[in-house]
CHARMM internal coordinates of N, CA and C (Angstrom, degrees):
IC EDIT
DIST 1 N 1 CA 1.4604
DIST 1 CA 1 C 1.5926
ANGL 1 N 1 CA 1 C 105.23
DIST 1 C 2 N 1.2115
ANGL 1 CA 1 C 2 N 115.52
DIHE 1 N 1 CA 1 C 2 N 127.05
DIST 2 N 2 CA 1.4982
ANGL 1 C 2 N 2 CA 121.12
DIHE 1 CA 1 C 2 N 2 CA -179.03
DIST 2 CA 2 C 1.5656
ANGL 2 N 2 CA 2 C 109.08
DIHE 1 C 2 N 2 CA 2 C -84.91
DIST 2 C 3 N 1.2924
ANGL 2 CA 2 C 3 N 112.43
DIHE 2 N 2 CA 2 C 3 N 173.66
DIST 3 N 3 CA 1.4919
ANGL 2 C 3 N 3 CA 120.00
DIHE 2 CA 2 C 3 N 3 CA 179.47
DIST 3 CA 3 C 1.5598
ANGL 3 N 3 CA 3 C 110.43
DIHE 2 C 3 N 3 CA 3 C -69.50
DIST 3 C 4 N 1.1647
ANGL 3 CA 3 C 4 N 119.63
DIHE 3 N 3 CA 3 C 4 N -35.75
DIST 4 N 4 CA 1.4927
ANGL 3 C 4 N 4 CA 124.98
DIHE 3 CA 3 C 4 N 4 CA 179.46
DIST 4 CA 4 C 1.5288
ANGL 4 N 4 CA 4 C 109.27
DIHE 3 C 4 N 4 CA 4 C -65.18
DIST 4 C 5 N 1.3831
ANGL 4 CA 4 C 5 N 114.95
DIHE 4 N 4 CA 4 C 5 N -42.57
DIST 5 N 5 CA 1.4408
ANGL 4 C 5 N 5 CA 120.25
DIHE 4 CA 4 C 5 N 5 CA 178.07
DIST 5 CA 5 C 1.5399
ANGL 5 N 5 CA 5 C 111.98
DIHE 4 C 5 N 5 CA 5 C -62.77
DIST 5 C 6 N 1.3508
ANGL 5 CA 5 C 6 N 111.85
DIHE 5 N 5 CA 5 C 6 N -42.53
DIST 6 N 6 CA 1.4592
ANGL 5 C 6 N 6 CA 114.15
DIHE 5 CA 5 C 6 N 6 CA 176.65
DIST 6 CA 6 C 1.5341
ANGL 6 N 6 CA 6 C 114.20
DIHE 5 C 6 N 6 CA 6 C -66.19
DIST 6 C 7 N 1.2884
ANGL 6 CA 6 C 7 N 118.56
DIHE 6 N 6 CA 6 C 7 N -40.19
DIST 7 N 7 CA 1.4070
ANGL 6 C 7 N 7 CA 124.16
DIHE 6 CA 6 C 7 N 7 CA 174.86
DIST 7 CA 7 C 1.5593
ANGL 7 N 7 CA 7 C 111.65
DIHE 6 C 7 N 7 CA 7 C -57.02
DIST 7 C 8 N 1.3103
ANGL 7 CA 7 C 8 N 116.47
DIHE 7 N 7 CA 7 C 8 N -45.95
DIST 8 N 8 CA 1.4205
ANGL 7 C 8 N 8 CA 124.18
DIHE 7 CA 7 C 8 N 8 CA 179.61
DIST 8 CA 8 C 1.5160
ANGL 8 N 8 CA 8 C 107.78
DIHE 7 C 8 N 8 CA 8 C -63.84
DIST 8 C 9 N 1.3058
ANGL 8 CA 8 C 9 N 121.54
DIHE 8 N 8 CA 8 C 9 N -45.87
DIST 9 N 9 CA 1.4424
ANGL 8 C 9 N 9 CA 121.66
DIHE 8 CA 8 C 9 N 9 CA 176.43
DIST 9 CA 9 C 1.5298
ANGL 9 N 9 CA 9 C 115.80
DIHE 8 C 9 N 9 CA 9 C -60.49
DIST 9 C 10 N 1.2848
ANGL 9 CA 9 C 10 N 114.06
DIHE 9 N 9 CA 9 C 10 N -40.85
DIST 10 N 10 CA 1.4701
ANGL 9 C 10 N 10 CA 118.93
DIHE 9 CA 9 C 10 N 10 CA 174.58
DIST 10 CA 10 C 1.5759
ANGL 10 N 10 CA 10 C 112.13
DIHE 9 C 10 N 10 CA 10 C -61.96
DIST 10 C 11 N 1.3128
ANGL 10 CA 10 C 11 N 115.17
DIHE 10 N 10 CA 10 C 11 N -44.62
DIST 11 N 11 CA 1.3983
ANGL 10 C 11 N 11 CA 117.14
DIHE 10 CA 10 C 11 N 11 CA -179.63
DIST 11 CA 11 C 1.5404
ANGL 11 N 11 CA 11 C 113.58
DIHE 10 C 11 N 11 CA 11 C -62.89
DIST 11 C 12 N 1.3307
ANGL 11 CA 11 C 12 N 116.01
DIHE 11 N 11 CA 11 C 12 N -40.36
DIST 12 N 12 CA 1.4493
ANGL 11 C 12 N 12 CA 123.90
DIHE 11 CA 11 C 12 N 12 CA 178.24
DIST 12 CA 12 C 1.5040
ANGL 12 N 12 CA 12 C 110.38
DIHE 11 C 12 N 12 CA 12 C -63.46
DIST 12 C 13 N 1.3415
ANGL 12 CA 12 C 13 N 117.64
DIHE 12 N 12 CA 12 C 13 N -34.26
DIST 13 N 13 CA 1.4708
ANGL 12 C 13 N 13 CA 119.24
DIHE 12 CA 12 C 13 N 13 CA -179.01
DIST 13 CA 13 C 1.4589
ANGL 13 N 13 CA 13 C 107.94
DIHE 12 C 13 N 13 CA 13 C -74.46
DIST 13 C 14 N 1.2763
ANGL 13 CA 13 C 14 N 119.09
DIHE 13 N 13 CA 13 C 14 N -44.72
DIST 14 N 14 CA 1.5349
ANGL 13 C 14 N 14 CA 124.98
DIHE 13 CA 13 C 14 N 14 CA -177.27
DIST 14 CA 14 C 1.5783
ANGL 14 N 14 CA 14 C 107.90
DIHE 13 C 14 N 14 CA 14 C -62.80
DIST 14 C 15 N 1.3440
ANGL 14 CA 14 C 15 N 117.98
DIHE 14 N 14 CA 14 C 15 N -44.64
DIST 15 N 15 CA 1.4640
ANGL 14 C 15 N 15 CA 121.54
DIHE 14 CA 14 C 15 N 15 CA 179.80
DIST 15 CA 15 C 1.5774
ANGL 15 N 15 CA 15 C 111.63
DIHE 14 C 15 N 15 CA 15 C -65.56
DIST 15 C 16 N 1.3322
ANGL 15 CA 15 C 16 N 115.63
DIHE 15 N 15 CA 15 C 16 N -42.23
DIST 16 N 16 CA 1.3886
ANGL 15 C 16 N 16 CA 116.59
DIHE 15 CA 15 C 16 N 16 CA -177.59
DIST 16 CA 16 C 1.5576
ANGL 16 N 16 CA 16 C 113.19
DIHE 15 C 16 N 16 CA 16 C -71.73
DIST 16 C 17 N 1.3405
ANGL 16 CA 16 C 17 N 118.08
DIHE 16 N 16 CA 16 C 17 N -37.09
DIST 17 N 17 CA 1.4263
ANGL 16 C 17 N 17 CA 118.14
DIHE 16 CA 16 C 17 N 17 CA 171.91
DIST 17 CA 17 C 1.4648
ANGL 17 N 17 CA 17 C 115.70
DIHE 16 C 17 N 17 CA 17 C -64.12
DIST 17 C 18 N 1.3131
ANGL 17 CA 17 C 18 N 116.00
DIHE 17 N 17 CA 17 C 18 N -39.10
DIST 18 N 18 CA 1.5551
ANGL 17 C 18 N 18 CA 120.09
DIHE 17 CA 17 C 18 N 18 CA 174.40
DIST 18 CA 18 C 1.4936
ANGL 18 N 18 CA 18 C 108.87
DIHE 17 C 18 N 18 CA 18 C -62.23
DIST 18 C 19 N 1.2679
ANGL 18 CA 18 C 19 N 122.78
DIHE 18 N 18 CA 18 C 19 N -42.59
DIST 19 N 19 CA 1.4305
ANGL 18 C 19 N 19 CA 124.41
DIHE 18 CA 18 C 19 N 19 CA 178.39
DIST 19 CA 19 C 1.5374
ANGL 19 N 19 CA 19 C 110.09
DIHE 18 C 19 N 19 CA 19 C -62.99
DIST 19 C 20 N 1.2948
ANGL 19 CA 19 C 20 N 117.79
DIHE 19 N 19 CA 19 C 20 N -42.05
DIST 20 N 20 CA 1.5216
ANGL 19 C 20 N 20 CA 120.20
DIHE 19 CA 19 C 20 N 20 CA 178.84
DIST 20 CA 20 C 1.5183
ANGL 20 N 20 CA 20 C 106.94
DIHE 19 C 20 N 20 CA 20 C -62.27
DIST 20 C 21 N 1.2903
ANGL 20 CA 20 C 21 N 119.29
DIHE 20 N 20 CA 20 C 21 N -49.25
DIST 21 N 21 CA 1.4341
ANGL 20 C 21 N 21 CA 120.67
DIHE 20 CA 20 C 21 N 21 CA -178.31
DIST 21 CA 21 C 1.5532
ANGL 21 N 21 CA 21 C 112.66
DIHE 20 C 21 N 21 CA 21 C -56.63
DIST 21 C 22 N 1.2709
ANGL 21 CA 21 C 22 N 114.79
DIHE 21 N 21 CA 21 C 22 N -44.65
DIST 22 N 22 CA 1.5008
ANGL 21 C 22 N 22 CA 120.77
DIHE 21 CA 21 C 22 N 22 CA 178.88
DIST 22 CA 22 C 1.5378
ANGL 22 N 22 CA 22 C 109.19
DIHE 21 C 22 N 22 CA 22 C -60.82
DIST 22 C 23 N 1.3786
ANGL 22 CA 22 C 23 N 117.95
DIHE 22 N 22 CA 22 C 23 N -44.59
DIST 23 N 23 CA 1.4868
ANGL 22 C 23 N 23 CA 119.46
DIHE 22 CA 22 C 23 N 23 CA -179.07
DIST 23 CA 23 C 1.5146
ANGL 23 N 23 CA 23 C 111.94
DIHE 22 C 23 N 23 CA 23 C -67.11
DIST 23 C 24 N 1.3403
ANGL 23 CA 23 C 24 N 117.51
DIHE 23 N 23 CA 23 C 24 N -34.87
DIST 24 N 24 CA 1.4650
ANGL 23 C 24 N 24 CA 119.57
DIHE 23 CA 23 C 24 N 24 CA 179.06
DIST 24 CA 24 C 1.4573
ANGL 24 N 24 CA 24 C 111.87
DIHE 23 C 24 N 24 CA 24 C -70.83
DIST 24 C 25 N 1.3170
ANGL 24 CA 24 C 25 N 120.92
DIHE 24 N 24 CA 24 C 25 N -37.96
DIST 25 N 25 CA 1.4256
ANGL 24 C 25 N 25 CA 126.03
DIHE 24 CA 24 C 25 N 25 CA 178.93
DIST 25 CA 25 C 1.5948
ANGL 25 N 25 CA 25 C 106.43
DIHE 24 C 25 N 25 CA 25 C -67.23
DIST 25 C 26 N 1.3528
ANGL 25 CA 25 C 26 N 118.02
DIHE 25 N 25 CA 25 C 26 N -43.10
DIST 26 N 26 CA 1.5061
ANGL 25 C 26 N 26 CA 118.25
DIHE 25 CA 25 C 26 N 26 CA 175.80
DIST 26 CA 26 C 1.4071
ANGL 26 N 26 CA 26 C 115.69
DIHE 25 C 26 N 26 CA 26 C -60.27
DIST 26 C 27 N 1.3707
ANGL 26 CA 26 C 27 N 117.04
DIHE 26 N 26 CA 26 C 27 N -39.80
DIST 27 N 27 CA 1.4521
ANGL 26 C 27 N 27 CA 122.55
DIHE 26 CA 26 C 27 N 27 CA -176.77
DIST 27 CA 27 C 1.5989
ANGL 27 N 27 CA 27 C 108.59
DIHE 26 C 27 N 27 CA 27 C -72.11
DIST 27 C 28 N 1.3001
ANGL 27 CA 27 C 28 N 114.96
DIHE 27 N 27 CA 27 C 28 N -36.57
DIST 28 N 28 CA 1.4984
ANGL 27 C 28 N 28 CA 116.17
DIHE 27 CA 27 C 28 N 28 CA 179.56
DIST 28 CA 28 C 1.4775
ANGL 28 N 28 CA 28 C 110.87
DIHE 27 C 28 N 28 CA 28 C -68.53
DIST 28 C 29 N 1.3867
ANGL 28 CA 28 C 29 N 116.77
DIHE 28 N 28 CA 28 C 29 N -40.34
DIST 29 N 29 CA 1.4946
ANGL 28 C 29 N 29 CA 116.04
DIHE 28 CA 28 C 29 N 29 CA -177.81
DIST 29 CA 29 C 1.5775
ANGL 29 N 29 CA 29 C 110.58
DIHE 28 C 29 N 29 CA 29 C -72.59
DIST 29 C 30 N 1.3454
ANGL 29 CA 29 C 30 N 120.11
DIHE 29 N 29 CA 29 C 30 N -28.61
DIST 30 N 30 CA 1.4219
ANGL 29 C 30 N 30 CA 119.79
DIHE 29 CA 29 C 30 N 30 CA 174.88
DIST 30 CA 30 C 1.5223
ANGL 30 N 30 CA 30 C 112.59
DIHE 29 C 30 N 30 CA 30 C -74.38
DIST 30 C 31 N 1.3197
ANGL 30 CA 30 C 31 N 118.47
DIHE 30 N 30 CA 30 C 31 N -24.18
DIST 31 N 31 CA 1.4642
ANGL 30 C 31 N 31 CA 119.29
DIHE 30 CA 30 C 31 N 31 CA -176.12
DIST 31 CA 31 C 1.5540
ANGL 31 N 31 CA 31 C 109.29
DIHE 30 C 31 N 31 CA 31 C -75.54
DIST 31 C 32 N 1.3086
ANGL 31 CA 31 C 32 N 118.26
DIHE 31 N 31 CA 31 C 32 N -28.81
DIST 32 N 32 CA 1.3949
ANGL 31 C 32 N 32 CA 120.03
DIHE 31 CA 31 C 32 N 32 CA -175.50
DIST 32 CA 32 C 1.5057
ANGL 32 N 32 CA 32 C 116.02
DIHE 31 C 32 N 32 CA 32 C -67.02
DIST 32 C 33 N 1.4088
ANGL 32 CA 32 C 33 N 113.84
DIHE 32 N 32 CA 32 C 33 N -20.88
DIST 33 N 33 CA 1.4028
ANGL 32 C 33 N 33 CA 117.67
DIHE 32 CA 32 C 33 N 33 CA 174.34
DIST 33 CA 33 C 1.5573
ANGL 33 N 33 CA 33 C 112.98
DIHE 32 C 33 N 33 CA 33 C 93.09
DIST 33 C 34 N 1.2974
ANGL 33 CA 33 C 34 N 116.85
DIHE 33 N 33 CA 33 C 34 N 169.44
DIST 34 N 34 CA 1.4729
ANGL 33 C 34 N 34 CA 120.31
DIHE 33 CA 33 C 34 N 34 CA -173.44
DIST 34 CA 34 C 1.5004
ANGL 34 N 34 CA 34 C 111.46
DIHE 33 C 34 N 34 CA 34 C -74.74
DIST 34 C 35 N 1.4093
ANGL 34 CA 34 C 35 N 115.76
DIHE 34 N 34 CA 34 C 35 N -30.04
DIST 35 N 35 CA 1.4862
ANGL 34 C 35 N 35 CA 114.24
DIHE 34 CA 34 C 35 N 35 CA -172.66
DIST 35 CA 35 C 1.5060
ANGL 35 N 35 CA 35 C 114.67
DIHE 34 C 35 N 35 CA 35 C -90.21
DIST 35 C 36 N 1.2837
ANGL 35 CA 35 C 36 N 118.88
DIHE 35 N 35 CA 35 C 36 N -6.98
DIST 36 N 36 CA 1.4791
ANGL 35 C 36 N 36 CA 124.64
DIHE 35 CA 35 C 36 N 36 CA -178.90
DIST 36 CA 36 C 1.4695
ANGL 36 N 36 CA 36 C 110.25
DIHE 35 C 36 N 36 CA 36 C -92.46
DIST 36 C 37 N 1.3934
ANGL 36 CA 36 C 37 N 114.66
DIHE 36 N 36 CA 36 C 37 N 86.55
DIST 37 N 37 CA 1.4138
ANGL 36 C 37 N 37 CA 118.63
DIHE 36 CA 36 C 37 N 37 CA 177.93
DIST 37 CA 37 C 1.4648
ANGL 37 N 37 CA 37 C 114.39
DIHE 36 C 37 N 37 CA 37 C -99.05
DIST 37 C 38 N 1.3460
ANGL 37 CA 37 C 38 N 115.67
DIHE 37 N 37 CA 37 C 38 N -143.58
DIST 38 N 38 CA 1.3955
ANGL 37 C 38 N 38 CA 120.17
DIHE 37 CA 37 C 38 N 38 CA -179.13
DIST 38 CA 38 C 1.4878
ANGL 38 N 38 CA 38 C 115.96
DIHE 37 C 38 N 38 CA 38 C -77.37
DIST 38 C 39 N 1.3351
ANGL 38 CA 38 C 39 N 116.11
DIHE 38 N 38 CA 38 C 39 N -16.33
DIST 39 N 39 CA 1.4302
ANGL 38 C 39 N 39 CA 118.18
DIHE 38 CA 38 C 39 N 39 CA 176.63
DIST 39 CA 39 C 1.4835
ANGL 39 N 39 CA 39 C 118.56
DIHE 38 C 39 N 39 CA 39 C -99.21
DIST 39 C 40 N 1.2903
ANGL 39 CA 39 C 40 N 117.78
DIHE 39 N 39 CA 39 C 40 N 35.21
DIST 40 N 40 CA 1.4097
ANGL 39 C 40 N 40 CA 121.12
DIHE 39 CA 39 C 40 N 40 CA -179.39
DIST 40 CA 40 C 1.6074
ANGL 40 N 40 CA 40 C 115.52
DIHE 39 C 40 N 40 CA 40 C -87.50
DIST 40 C 41 N 1.3315
ANGL 40 CA 40 C 41 N 110.16
DIHE 40 N 40 CA 40 C 41 N 1.17
DIST 41 N 41 CA 1.5463
ANGL 40 C 41 N 41 CA 114.04
DIHE 40 CA 40 C 41 N 41 CA 174.07
DIST 41 CA 41 C 1.5335
ANGL 41 N 41 CA 41 C 109.51
DIHE 40 C 41 N 41 CA 41 C 89.44
DIST 41 C 42 N 1.2606
ANGL 41 CA 41 C 42 N 122.17
DIHE 41 N 41 CA 41 C 42 N -11.95
DIST 42 N 42 CA 1.4215
ANGL 41 C 42 N 42 CA 119.56
DIHE 41 CA 41 C 42 N 42 CA 179.69
DIST 42 CA 42 C 1.4990
ANGL 42 N 42 CA 42 C 111.75
DIHE 41 C 42 N 42 CA 42 C -102.13
DIST 42 C 43 N 1.3460
ANGL 42 CA 42 C 43 N 120.03
DIHE 42 N 42 CA 42 C 43 N 128.97
DIST 43 N 43 CA 1.3699
ANGL 42 C 43 N 43 CA 125.30
DIHE 42 CA 42 C 43 N 43 CA 177.81
DIST 43 CA 43 C 1.5205
ANGL 43 N 43 CA 43 C 112.87
DIHE 42 C 43 N 43 CA 43 C -107.76
DIST 43 C 44 N 1.3730
ANGL 43 CA 43 C 44 N 120.05
DIHE 43 N 43 CA 43 C 44 N 154.84
DIST 44 N 44 CA 1.3868
ANGL 43 C 44 N 44 CA 119.67
DIHE 43 CA 43 C 44 N 44 CA 176.14
DIST 44 CA 44 C 1.4330
ANGL 44 N 44 CA 44 C 113.39
DIHE 43 C 44 N 44 CA 44 C -75.71
DIST 44 C 45 N 1.3183
ANGL 44 CA 44 C 45 N 118.55
DIHE 44 N 44 CA 44 C 45 N 171.75
DIST 45 N 45 CA 1.5194
ANGL 44 C 45 N 45 CA 122.05
DIHE 44 CA 44 C 45 N 45 CA 179.78
DIST 45 CA 45 C 1.4900
ANGL 45 N 45 CA 45 C 113.04
DIHE 44 C 45 N 45 CA 45 C -58.28
DIST 45 C 46 N 1.3722
ANGL 45 CA 45 C 46 N 119.07
DIHE 45 N 45 CA 45 C 46 N -24.02
DIST 46 N 46 CA 1.4493
ANGL 45 C 46 N 46 CA 121.19
DIHE 45 CA 45 C 46 N 46 CA -177.84
DIST 46 CA 46 C 1.5209
ANGL 46 N 46 CA 46 C 113.76
DIHE 45 C 46 N 46 CA 46 C -89.18
DIST 46 C 47 N 1.3439
ANGL 46 CA 46 C 47 N 117.63
DIHE 46 N 46 CA 46 C 47 N -5.93
DIST 47 N 47 CA 1.4154
ANGL 46 C 47 N 47 CA 121.59
DIHE 46 CA 46 C 47 N 47 CA -178.79
DIST 47 CA 47 C 1.4870
ANGL 47 N 47 CA 47 C 116.40
DIHE 46 C 47 N 47 CA 47 C -110.23
DIST 47 C 48 N 1.3366
ANGL 47 CA 47 C 48 N 114.61
DIHE 47 N 47 CA 47 C 48 N 34.89
DIST 48 N 48 CA 1.4985
ANGL 47 C 48 N 48 CA 117.50
DIHE 47 CA 47 C 48 N 48 CA -174.14
DIST 48 CA 48 C 1.4470
ANGL 48 N 48 CA 48 C 113.17
DIHE 47 C 48 N 48 CA 48 C -72.73
DIST 48 C 49 N 1.3576
ANGL 48 CA 48 C 49 N 117.36
DIHE 48 N 48 CA 48 C 49 N 157.05
DIST 49 N 49 CA 1.4898
ANGL 48 C 49 N 49 CA 122.84
DIHE 48 CA 48 C 49 N 49 CA 174.31
DIST 49 CA 49 C 1.5391
ANGL 49 N 49 CA 49 C 104.79
DIHE 48 C 49 N 49 CA 49 C -73.22
DIST 49 C 50 N 1.3571
ANGL 49 CA 49 C 50 N 116.96
DIHE 49 N 49 CA 49 C 50 N 90.28
DIST 50 N 50 CA 1.5180
ANGL 49 C 50 N 50 CA 118.67
DIHE 49 CA 49 C 50 N 50 CA -172.67
DIST 50 CA 50 C 1.5518
ANGL 50 N 50 CA 50 C 110.04
DIHE 49 C 50 N 50 CA 50 C -63.05
DIST 50 C 51 N 1.3982
ANGL 50 CA 50 C 51 N 120.71
DIHE 50 N 50 CA 50 C 51 N -29.88
DIST 51 N 51 CA 1.3938
ANGL 50 C 51 N 51 CA 117.34
DIHE 50 CA 50 C 51 N 51 CA -178.65
DIST 51 CA 51 C 1.5028
ANGL 51 N 51 CA 51 C 112.10
DIHE 50 C 51 N 51 CA 51 C -63.51
DIST 51 C 52 N 1.2141
ANGL 51 CA 51 C 52 N 117.89
DIHE 51 N 51 CA 51 C 52 N -21.27
DIST 52 N 52 CA 1.5076
ANGL 51 C 52 N 52 CA 118.77
DIHE 51 CA 51 C 52 N 52 CA 179.64
DIST 52 CA 52 C 1.5024
ANGL 52 N 52 CA 52 C 110.26
DIHE 51 C 52 N 52 CA 52 C -65.11
DIST 52 C 53 N 1.2695
ANGL 52 CA 52 C 53 N 118.53
DIHE 52 N 52 CA 52 C 53 N -25.33
DIST 53 N 53 CA 1.5158
ANGL 52 C 53 N 53 CA 124.92
DIHE 52 CA 52 C 53 N 53 CA 179.71
DIST 53 CA 53 C 1.4885
ANGL 53 N 53 CA 53 C 110.38
DIHE 52 C 53 N 53 CA 53 C -69.07
DIST 53 C 54 N 1.2782
ANGL 53 CA 53 C 54 N 118.56
DIHE 53 N 53 CA 53 C 54 N -27.66
DIST 54 N 54 CA 1.4594
ANGL 53 C 54 N 54 CA 121.10
DIHE 53 CA 53 C 54 N 54 CA -171.26
DIST 54 CA 54 C 1.6010
ANGL 54 N 54 CA 54 C 111.36
DIHE 53 C 54 N 54 CA 54 C -96.11
DIST 54 C 55 N 1.2622
ANGL 54 CA 54 C 55 N 121.58
DIHE 54 N 54 CA 54 C 55 N -8.83
DIST 55 N 55 CA 1.4124
ANGL 54 C 55 N 55 CA 120.30
DIHE 54 CA 54 C 55 N 55 CA -174.55
DIST 55 CA 55 C 1.5180
ANGL 55 N 55 CA 55 C 112.68
DIHE 54 C 55 N 55 CA 55 C -76.51
DIST 55 C 56 N 1.2979
ANGL 55 CA 55 C 56 N 118.36
DIHE 55 N 55 CA 55 C 56 N 152.16
DIST 56 N 56 CA 1.4415
ANGL 55 C 56 N 56 CA 119.89
DIHE 55 CA 55 C 56 N 56 CA 179.40
DIST 56 CA 56 C 1.4622
ANGL 56 N 56 CA 56 C 112.55
DIHE 55 C 56 N 56 CA 56 C -75.34
DIST 56 C 57 N 1.3010
ANGL 56 CA 56 C 57 N 119.18
DIHE 56 N 56 CA 56 C 57 N 151.97
DIST 57 N 57 CA 1.4861
ANGL 56 C 57 N 57 CA 122.19
DIHE 56 CA 56 C 57 N 57 CA -179.91
DIST 57 CA 57 C 1.4909
ANGL 57 N 57 CA 57 C 109.81
DIHE 56 C 57 N 57 CA 57 C -106.69
END
COOR INIT
IC SEED 1 N 1 CA 1 C
IC BUILD
């Protein structure tokens, strides 16, 4: 296997995984429906209320 074949294989893997991610994101956004927008009360794992981590128990 030459270097150009390996580069082609890596590019194909990167492009196919990017396409899969885009399709999955599109399907997930369509499944939520038209009424479920940003105000549905659910946040993603990156949008947590970080001050809750610092309060005393």
